[in-house]
C-alpha positions in Angstrom: 119.6 103.5 90.4 116.7 101.0 89.4 114.1 104.0 90.8 113.0 107.3 89.6 112.7 108.5 93.4 114.8 110.8 95.0 116.7 109.8 98.2 117.7 112.3 100.7 120.6 111.3 102.8 123.9 110.7 103.8 126.1 108.5 100.9 122.6 107.5 99.8 123.8 104.4 97.4 121.5 103.5 94.1 120.0 100.6 96.3 119.3 103.0 98.8 121.8 102.4 101.7 122.9 105.4 103.5 125.9 105.9 106.1 124.2 104.6 108.7 122.6 101.3 107.5 124.9 100.0 104.5 124.6 96.5 104.9 123.4 94.1 101.6 119.8 94.3 102.9 119.7 97.0 103.4 117.4 98.3 100.3 114.9 100.3 101.2 113.8 104.1 101.8 110.8 105.3 103.5 108.1 108.1 102.6 108.2 110.2 105.8 104.4 111.2 106.8 106.1 114.8 108.0 107.9 116.3 104.5 106.4 113.1 102.0 109.9 112.9 100.9 112.1 109.6 100.9 115.3 108.8 103.7 116.7 105.9 104.2 117.0 105.5 107.8 115.4 108.2 110.2 119.1 109.2 111.1 119.3 110.5 107.4 115.9 112.3 108.4 117.1 113.7 111.1 120.3 114.9 109.4 119.1 116.5 106.5 114.9 116.4 106.8 112.4 118.7 107.9 113.2 118.2 111.6 109.3 117.5 112.3 108.9 114.2 112.0 105.9 112.6 112.5 105.0 109.1 112.0 102.5 107.4 109.6 98.9 107.3 111.1 97.0 103.9 110.8 94.1 105.3 108.5 97.1 106.3 105.6 98.6 102.8 105.6 97.0 102.4 102.2 99.8 104.6 100.7 102.7 104.4 99.2 105.5 104.7 100.9 107.9 102.1 100.9 110.2 102.4 98.4 113.0 99.0 97.0 116.2 100.2 96.6 116.6 96.9 94.0 113.6 97.4 91.8 112.2 100.4 91.9 109.1 99.3 93.6 106.5 101.1 96.3 105.0 99.5 98.6 102.2 100.7 101.0 102.8 100.8 104.3 100.3 97.6 104.6 102.2 95.8 101.9 105.3 96.4 103.8 104.1 95.5 107.1 102.8 92.0 106.0 105.5 91.5 103.2 108.1 89.2 105.5 110.8 91.3 104.7 110.8 90.5 100.8 109.8 92.4 98.2 106.8 91.4 96.6 107.8 92.0 93.3 111.4 91.0 92.7 111.8 88.7 96.1 115.1 90.8 96.8 115.3 90.5 100.9 114.6 93.4 103.0 116.7 93.9 106.7 114.2 92.3 109.4 116.1 94.2 111.9 113.7 97.4 110.3 110.8 95.8 112.6 112.9 97.1 115.4 112.7 101.0 114.2 109.1 100.8 113.1 107.3 102.6 115.7 109.8 105.6 114.7 107.7 105.7 111.3 104.4 104.0 111.7 101.4 104.9 114.3 
């Protein structure tokens, strides 16, 4: 893995893809506010996480909570929400469809 963070989930590969989201551009992991652990998606967190899911409060968006599975760069939530689905460190594309689920992670 290009990063040194543990990413929990089901069938997680080297770029943080999982059984639920495994397209070439599914390459981020999200640190869940409730347990402060990285998972590829909310479904993996439901299956193997703390089961007490809480969203990140807006006043904590300055904290690093998104992991690029390609280069290992950790983005703040604000940085992630403003990155236009591209890693600011290595320019790898992130799945723009993740925006459909942001309410599951962020206030």
